[in-house]
Rosetta silent file (secondary structure, phi, psi, omega in degrees, C-alpha in Angstrom):
SEQUENCE: MSRRDSIREKVMARVRIDEKTGCWIWTGPTSGTEGRGAGYPRMALAGQTVAVHIVLWTNEHGYIPGKKELDHVCRNRLCVRPHPDHLEMVTRKRNAIRREQAKRAIVCEAAE
SCORE:     score description
SCORE:     0.000 S_00000001
   1 L     0.000  136.029 -179.914  -85.681   24.472  -78.920 S_00000001
   2 L   -74.194  162.653  177.512  -85.614   23.805  -82.668 S_00000001
   3 H   -59.179  -43.827  179.213  -85.189   26.568  -85.259 S_00000001
   4 H   -59.638  -44.642  179.675  -88.789   26.047  -86.408 S_00000001
   5 H   -64.261  -39.803 -178.720  -90.077   26.382  -82.840 S_00000001
   6 H   -69.538  -35.510  176.095  -88.035   29.529  -82.223 S_00000001
   7 H   -65.986  -46.791  178.971  -89.310   31.137  -85.453 S_00000001
   8 H   -58.738  -43.619 -179.791  -92.910   30.248  -84.560 S_00000001
   9 H   -63.841  -42.565  179.637  -92.421   31.660  -81.048 S_00000001
  10 H   -62.073  -42.755  178.926  -90.888   34.888  -82.387 S_00000001
  11 H   -67.298  -50.266 -174.383  -93.821   35.413  -84.772 S_00000001
  12 H   -64.999  -20.677  176.377  -96.544   34.481  -82.300 S_00000001
  13 L   -65.145  -19.575 -178.487  -95.151   36.952  -79.738 S_00000001
  14 L  -118.164   24.349 -178.961  -96.420   39.716  -82.054 S_00000001
  15 E  -113.723  138.574  172.117  -99.710   38.138  -83.134 S_00000001
  16 E  -115.459  126.631 -178.923 -103.214   38.929  -81.885 S_00000001
  17 E   -87.937  123.603  177.427 -105.824   36.302  -82.723 S_00000001
  18 L   -84.143  109.123 -175.747 -109.094   37.753  -84.002 S_00000001
  19 L   -63.122  -30.200 -177.675 -111.737   35.489  -82.444 S_00000001
  20 L   -73.744  -45.965 -174.930 -114.374   36.572  -84.997 S_00000001
  21 L   -98.647  -20.628 -174.683 -112.411   35.924  -88.211 S_00000001
  22 L    83.213   -1.074  179.158 -109.763   33.468  -87.021 S_00000001
  23 L   -67.783  144.693  171.702 -107.060   35.716  -88.504 S_00000001
  24 E   -98.414   99.479 -172.842 -103.692   35.880  -86.785 S_00000001
  25 E   -84.579  122.172  177.839 -103.157   39.652  -86.902 S_00000001
  26 E   -72.609  129.384 -179.313  -99.549   40.854  -86.971 S_00000001
  27 L  -108.531    1.708  179.735  -99.024   43.694  -84.472 S_00000001
  28 L   -89.469 -161.592 -176.744  -95.396   44.414  -85.362 S_00000001
  29 L   -67.405  155.771  175.768  -93.911   46.548  -88.152 S_00000001
  30 E  -123.985  178.508 -176.993  -95.172   46.567  -91.734 S_00000001
  31 L   -83.233   10.244  179.022  -93.653   47.556  -95.050 S_00000001
  32 L    93.063 -166.528 -172.341  -95.286   51.000  -94.992 S_00000001
  33 L  -112.737   -1.634 -177.177  -98.060   52.419  -97.127 S_00000001
  34 L  -129.409  154.021  174.148  -96.500   52.866 -100.569 S_00000001
  35 L    85.635 -179.792 -179.406  -94.957   50.726 -103.275 S_00000001
  36 L   -64.461  132.529  179.255  -94.873   47.026 -104.000 S_00000001
  37 L    80.722   11.915 -177.722  -95.650   44.967 -100.931 S_00000001
  38 L   -62.140  136.026  174.538  -97.081   47.929  -99.042 S_00000001
  39 L    85.739    2.272  179.205  -98.897   47.097  -95.831 S_00000001
  40 L   -89.997  146.099  178.886  -97.552   43.587  -95.389 S_00000001
  41 E   -61.075  140.140  178.997  -96.068   42.462  -92.046 S_00000001
  42 E  -131.815  150.345  175.616  -92.272   42.566  -91.820 S_00000001
  43 E  -151.562  161.399  175.230  -89.767   41.256  -89.297 S_00000001
  44 E   -91.426  132.438  178.310  -86.028   40.788  -88.924 S_00000001
  45 E  -145.771  121.315  179.909  -84.824   37.206  -89.202 S_00000001
  46 L    53.710   39.248  175.952  -81.170   36.159  -89.470 S_00000001
  47 L    81.576    4.608  179.105  -80.170   39.741  -90.293 S_00000001
  48 E  -121.622  151.199  172.617  -82.702   40.204  -93.107 S_00000001
  49 E   -89.023  126.162 -174.226  -86.074   41.925  -93.273 S_00000001
  50 E  -131.992  159.086  176.465  -88.637   39.364  -94.380 S_00000001
  51 E   -78.362  123.906 -172.852  -92.393   39.086  -94.989 S_00000001
  52 H   -64.332  -42.026 -178.339  -93.911   37.452  -91.909 S_00000001
  53 H   -62.992  -34.134  178.137  -96.685   35.541  -93.696 S_00000001
  54 H   -71.432  -42.225  178.203  -94.096   33.955  -96.004 S_00000001
  55 H   -59.281  -48.505 -176.911  -91.786   33.088  -93.095 S_00000001
  56 H   -68.220  -38.325  177.527  -94.581   31.404  -91.142 S_00000001
  57 H   -60.188  -51.690 -177.624  -95.893   29.569  -94.235 S_00000001
  58 H   -66.687  -32.137  177.222  -92.465   28.146  -95.110 S_00000001
  59 H   -63.961  -37.866 -175.947  -91.821   27.355  -91.452 S_00000001
  60 H   -92.651  -34.350 -172.019  -95.022   25.298  -91.262 S_00000001
  61 H  -118.147  -15.174 -179.684  -95.419   23.948  -94.835 S_00000001
  62 L   103.634 -172.303 -174.053  -92.031   24.195  -96.553 S_00000001
  63 L   -55.965  142.298  173.151  -90.594   25.831  -99.648 S_00000001
  64 L  -103.748  115.672 -179.289  -92.667   28.020 -101.993 S_00000001
  65 L   -59.106  155.318 -176.088  -91.695   27.284 -105.623 S_00000001
  66 L   -56.491  -30.299 -177.876  -90.560   30.212 -107.788 S_00000001
  67 L   -92.497    8.159 -178.756  -93.727   30.340 -109.880 S_00000001
  68 E  -117.745  158.813  173.595  -96.011   30.400 -106.834 S_00000001
  69 E  -148.044  171.129 -178.504  -96.959   33.035 -104.273 S_00000001
  70 E   -96.902  134.088  176.091  -99.238   33.297 -101.263 S_00000001
  71 E  -106.892  131.958  173.582 -102.753   34.678 -101.564 S_00000001
  72 E   -79.469   90.812 -179.516 -104.492   36.102  -98.503 S_00000001
  73 L   -57.813  -35.289 -179.725 -107.757   34.186  -98.928 S_00000001
  74 L   -76.254   -6.469  178.551 -109.126   36.073  -95.908 S_00000001
  75 L    66.195   19.038  179.236 -108.267   39.355  -97.750 S_00000001
  76 L  -114.148  108.466 -177.465 -106.425   40.709  -94.668 S_00000001
  77 L   -61.279  -25.739 -178.920 -102.803   41.640  -95.415 S_00000001
  78 L   -82.595   -6.265  179.775 -101.959   41.653  -91.703 S_00000001
  79 E   -77.905  130.867  179.962 -103.032   38.018  -91.307 S_00000001
  80 L  -119.337   14.463 -176.470 -100.097   35.602  -90.990 S_00000001
  81 L   -72.959  118.598 -177.410 -102.057   32.393  -90.251 S_00000001
  82 L   -83.379   57.269 -177.371 -100.658   29.544  -92.404 S_00000001
  83 L  -124.024  144.500 -176.345 -104.035   27.851  -92.792 S_00000001
  84 L   -56.257  -23.825  176.551 -105.948   27.287  -96.104 S_00000001
  85 L   -75.908  -10.562 -175.393 -108.790   29.573  -94.940 S_00000001
  86 L  -123.431  -43.450  178.204 -106.256   32.407  -94.653 S_00000001
  87 E  -130.158  137.415  177.544 -103.245   31.754  -96.893 S_00000001
  88 E  -139.122  137.313  177.222 -103.077   29.654 -100.029 S_00000001
  89 E   -80.202  121.970 -177.214 -100.200   28.978 -102.404 S_00000001
  90 E  -139.572  171.860  173.805 -101.318   29.949 -105.925 S_00000001
  91 E   -74.760  161.299  177.011  -99.875   31.099 -109.234 S_00000001
  92 H   -58.907  -40.294 -179.884  -99.242   34.800 -109.761 S_00000001
  93 H   -62.686  -46.468  179.570 -102.053   34.849 -112.335 S_00000001
  94 H   -61.453  -40.670  179.434 -104.569   33.267 -109.915 S_00000001
  95 H   -63.244  -42.858  179.409 -103.543   35.745 -107.206 S_00000001
  96 H   -64.540  -41.325  178.674 -104.056   38.690 -109.599 S_00000001
  97 H   -62.101  -47.250  179.822 -107.483   37.390 -110.653 S_00000001
  98 H   -62.442  -39.441  179.190 -108.584   36.994 -107.038 S_00000001
  99 H   -61.108  -44.886  179.400 -107.276   40.477 -106.155 S_00000001
 100 H   -66.231  -39.512  177.606 -109.320   42.029 -108.985 S_00000001
 101 H   -62.387  -40.710  179.242 -112.416   40.034 -107.998 S_00000001
 102 H   -65.831  -40.570  178.005 -112.058   41.264 -104.415 S_00000001
 103 H   -62.904  -43.871  178.996 -111.702   44.890 -105.599 S_00000001
 104 H   -62.935  -39.949  179.828 -114.833   44.568 -107.745 S_00000001
 105 H   -62.864  -39.421  178.357 -116.756   43.038 -104.829 S_00000001
 106 H   -65.363  -42.920  179.685 -115.794   46.015 -102.621 S_00000001
 107 H   -63.199  -42.501  178.971 -116.903   48.484 -105.316 S_00000001
 108 H   -63.556  -41.131  179.284 -120.219   46.629 -105.712 S_00000001
 109 H   -64.783  -38.714 -179.106 -120.824   46.626 -101.939 S_00000001
 110 H   -68.361  -30.161 -178.104 -120.116   50.362 -101.760 S_00000001
 111 H   -77.059  -19.712 -177.509 -122.594   51.039 -104.570 S_00000001
 112 L   -73.156    0.000    0.000 -125.438   49.232 -102.784 S_00000001
């Protein structure tokens, strides 16, 4: 089995597929509830704790350049699906803009 296949298998062993949204929901450990990166899926790989969505993205699509990051287009931090409907490589600025737009949309929905 190749390294890529073994990484994919290790991740998918802890994923539940949400039939309604198409999200691949991580059922393993997360980074906790406070601080930078809070609530994102985490796993051990080669002796390091890593973000699962980043591991699966790079496993399937390759390197993420230094000025780019992954945006959860589906707005679900537990989703690790490396598909454009769920994760997209964007600039930090674009990710921040989308995050603020999503927060405003939630506030507007709550006010209705």
